[in-house]
Steps between C-alpha positions, in 0.01 A plus 500: 500500500174664389634842596805445283300422188369857487807632325446253217172677429653847461382731224805440282509127558845529659527327833726604781593148602383234741693598810668195658454410863728714717633463852459799728667591827164463671151382416285791387167493678160615383524811717802609292309506174551825308190625320548720195314743284656520155455841337539536124409184307550567130870423494747416775219463752414158360860394563458621858187289547690198366799565726275528807326174403839328482626638832462329834199599709398805299169580338353757268171588668425817303556648157507869413480660156329788323419274201194298599554249217813348651347358818310215336807390303730486802238348728419230245866399489517500879185293538619251238815454707299435814564840658236681700281765340620849582345834587533767231564872533518787256639746758816394686401727788199277566717188490733649760206519743479117493668386823547146365750629243859485625691599186449693178664382178518793258524472121309814404639762257816685609326819612310291757798307642631724778168662597331159532791353693508791742125491566523122546779525759310780675205259518718240675562273200826349379575579135644313203551779246577435135787697349560782439434592861438863406377725221764758599793526745299689764265203533797269561606718792144498633485120482816468708360744757160329508648153545714618791205680657255209476745211546319298235680262264538663158644275229568630149453279193858480372448124474841405360651577838332178613640287215726225638740537206526877548563454871779252416645742248514777759679272744753407230555869428558572868741204510703658218427246227514770229735729691419862575170586334478838333236494224143379455312496169125436482266477204139447396360437153144454376284554193226729629264643242362850463246626752350735242353841566238499772163669475277624778227244549219399730631312803420129458224375728734242651756759617493728804706778340491717813663230712737392221645852507507504880791719618571650156347834395191440286499459122222420257504136391675401176463169321869398490593532868338206683626245582864460406590811304499727805863385546606738222329814635681713759178582686467137616800296385877506531614370160677184392802569720281459810261250345771251404847653529465524876526122548842458343631837616417389853698180445798697366497739794477206741793328331714814499425575864412855392251741652404834340683620186678836486466542122212407266466534123241375253438505126206376297152588387175379348631387160300201385147643469341843483225469758404607854783318678662767724802308630775330297496181296878521472714604795856457623544624856838501675584537867834563668572448869758672720691177567605451137208281395245546224194342344291556191164391366393470138130481424358413158124482545419460129799311357527149636857397423609296803845524658667173595182340366294673770241776484613627838790444734813645656874447485737582786865561414800464729878483485499118473190432291132570445161368605181479290172501690134486415198367683572142400877454476842600637816462289858586598765578236874545526677799344516324162126434492522130587210363707628375833169455683132481409195451719133506401194565710301185571177671400443747217396864530365698204708796384339732244124435504248724676465296820844349564359203693757261641673325785659821623155632593460214747850536646452874546151468648622232742779733612237768568296255707807383693581862579148545642496179705863450597661838458726370225694749289328617183682439174367832370424752774390855433838660575677292235210511255485879521866526397443291187173674413667836552759406235218451251338831591838673461542335160168647388595839645829499310320404180231765543747780572770390256756557775769306679363506852723540803341326796539522878594143596327525838164654409487403131398853410629670185755774572531672163150512350200678655304374197573138594405566862154609385449128430589400857132496598160555343167674549214292645128514456342687790459270801729230361849607608656216706485554876832395647 
């Protein structure tokens, strides 16, 4: 029980939940313990530490971050919960030399995701990789290739795929409860403030700026980039559509049984503030599939008017009714909008804060561990995660070019815009290009 109290000591004061006793198909012995290093601790990484603490026979034995202030905070919480003191690393490459580490849990900035995952698998480690799995489509292809080459388990952090209510909803959809499904609508709303106009500044003494940049070509430090605001800069981030839209778009694609779209459009811009934000605080991206299905995502980063009383969620529409899904509930409606079924998750997961800690983290982490130990099927493998992440990249490409993109449904590549295809990959700092 001491391990499970850790999550109650999280930075935001939001606990995952005290995981009830579970029955397993076999007793897990000490020699099956999975030892983790968690990389990236100023946001989702703390949720990863909590999920590991609440999973059976798993331990965080090392922490990795380029911000040396964060170690004492996380270790204090762990020690208070009765967890063992961990090793600390600034450089993930040094952590990968530790033979006691079996798995790497990655919650670093987006530009680090695929390169760190690939180097971790090459070092013989299993990987739990936070979404988005890639900074660009090329990296998604590399991840698939690297996973096949190394044979390591690579789970992607689309946690709602592990939600019991979402799994039930998908089964009901397959059973025809709402008829033939043809449309998915996803949304995200928040009230983010301005990030201002950054100025070149001296790198803080607590930050290893060289390692923070890692695979990305070098830039001089500015005072409004680290830690969270990097999401809105194309050099490191992937915008709100990949930061938050990806979750519900993944659910819609899953529900529709769709793969890669053949047509992508997007409209929007940075409307709310005049500052350094390079992506879009307002975006409506639409995707059509060759089998007569479609989905759309609406993002309002700076105007928090909820839909259906929720800051984020998805609706799936069929010929006999509709389904509303978020991380905590599943509701079925008939064609007249009457509720015919409603199920809630037994434990709450946060939706629009900066960490998103919740029960789904534990379910998803346990699935990752079961895949390592028992060969069980991943709820979010790299092949499926790449398809959903690719949709988000294509949405940004369509927005940047102002074009309706025609897409090859096998490769995902854009057929009618050389300008969009320039965004398929990126340049890397010398010596940092992933080695697949």
